[in-house]
C-alpha positions in Angstrom: 0.0 0.0 0.0 1.2 3.5 -0.8 -0.5 6.7 0.6 -0.1 9.9 -1.4 -0.6 13.3 0.2 -0.7 16.4 -1.8 -2.7 19.6 -1.1 -4.1 19.6 -4.6 -6.5 16.6 -5.1 -5.9 16.5 -8.8 -2.2 16.4 -8.4 -2.6 13.7 -5.7 -4.5 11.4 -8.1 -2.0 12.1 -10.9 0.9 11.2 -8.6 -0.7 7.9 -7.6 -1.5 7.1 -11.2 2.0 8.0 -12.5 3.5 5.8 -9.7 1.2 2.9 -10.7 2.1 3.2 -14.4 5.8 3.3 -13.5 5.4 0.2 -11.3 3.8 -1.6 -14.2 6.6 -0.6 -16.6 9.2 -1.8 -14.1 7.4 -5.0 -13.6 7.2 -5.5 -17.4 11.0 -5.0 -17.7 11.7 -7.5 -14.9 9.4 -10.0 -16.4 11.2 -9.7 -19.8 14.5 -10.5 -18.0 13.1 -13.4 -15.9 10.4 -15.4 -17.6 10.6 -18.3 -15.1 8.8 -16.5 -12.2 6.8 -13.6 -13.6 5.7 -10.9 -11.2 2.0 -10.1 -11.3 0.9 -6.7 -10.0 -2.8 -5.7 -9.3 -3.4 -2.0 -8.5 -6.3 -0.2 -7.0 -6.5 3.6 -6.5 -9.2 5.5 -4.5 -9.1 9.2 -3.7 -10.3 10.9 -0.6 -9.8 11.3 3.2 -8.1 8.6 5.2 -6.9 8.3 8.7 -3.2 7.8 9.0 -0.9 7.2 11.9 1.2 5.0 14.1 -0.1 2.1 16.1 1.8 0.2 18.7 1.3 -3.6 18.6 2.1 -6.0 21.4 2.7 -9.6 20.6 4.6 -12.8 21.6 7.8 -11.5 20.0 7.7 -8.0 21.6 6.4 -4.6 20.8 6.5 -3.0 17.4 5.1 0.2 15.8 3.4 0.2 12.4 2.3 3.1 10.3 -1.0 2.5 8.6 -3.9 4.1 6.9 -7.6 3.3 7.3 -11.0 4.4 6.1 -13.4 3.8 3.3 -11.1 5.0 0.5 -8.3 2.6 1.8 -10.8 -0.2 1.7 -12.1 0.7 -1.8 -8.5 0.8 -3.1 -7.7 -2.6 -1.6 -10.9 -4.1 -3.0 -10.2 -2.6 -6.5 -6.7 -4.1 -6.3 -8.3 -7.4 -5.4 -10.4 -7.6 -8.5 -7.9 -6.1 -10.9 -6.4 -8.4 -13.5 -2.6 -8.7 -13.5 -1.0 -5.5 -14.9 -4.3 -3.6 -14.5 -4.9 -0.3 -12.7 -8.5 0.1 -11.4 -9.6 3.4 -10.0 -12.6 4.7 -8.1 -15.1 7.2 -9.5 -13.5 10.0 -7.3 -10.1 9.2 -8.8 -11.5 9.0 -12.3 -13.0 12.5 -11.9 -9.7 13.9 -10.6 -7.7 12.4 -13.5 -9.7 14.4 -16.1 -8.6 14.0 -19.7 -4.9 13.4 -18.9 -5.2 9.6 -19.1 -6.9 7.1 -21.3 -9.5 5.5 -19.0 -12.0 2.8 -19.8 -15.1 1.8 -17.9 -14.7 -1.4 -15.8 -18.4 -1.6 -15.1 -20.3 -1.4 -11.8 -19.1 -3.9 -9.2 -20.1 -5.1 -5.7 -17.0 -4.9 -3.5 -16.6 -6.8 -0.2 -17.4 -4.7 2.9 -18.4 -1.7 0.7 -22.1 -0.9 1.2 -22.9 0.5 -2.3 -22.0 -0.9 -5.7 -19.2 1.1 -7.2 -18.4 2.0 -10.8 -14.9 1.0 -11.7 -12.5 2.5 -14.3 -9.3 1.1 -15.8 -6.4 3.4 -16.5 -4.8 2.4 -19.8 -2.1 5.0 -20.3 -1.4 8.7 -20.4 -3.4 10.6 -23.0 
């Protein structure tokens, strides 16, 4: 999981999308070099407010701190990644609106996502426009 924070919501969505495209390009290069164990990447992006912070966890092996994000947009992004095909970037309606005409985006249809109350329209980012 990656969390992007930019004051401009449009710039924030673009940064996440550019990172996702770069990750897929890097994965493609690695897979051309190593065909025995190809890497599959499934990406989901959702835009909006999330709670972020550190949490202290106590366990059998001691105490550790983790930094995490939570909230509906985090859940939507995770669920989109879960239904994405290998090498696919699925984005939420909010992210789609923020991307404007800067990217080629196709409809992925309306889907029911686990633990998300309402059905959600999905979109697939193909490339920069």
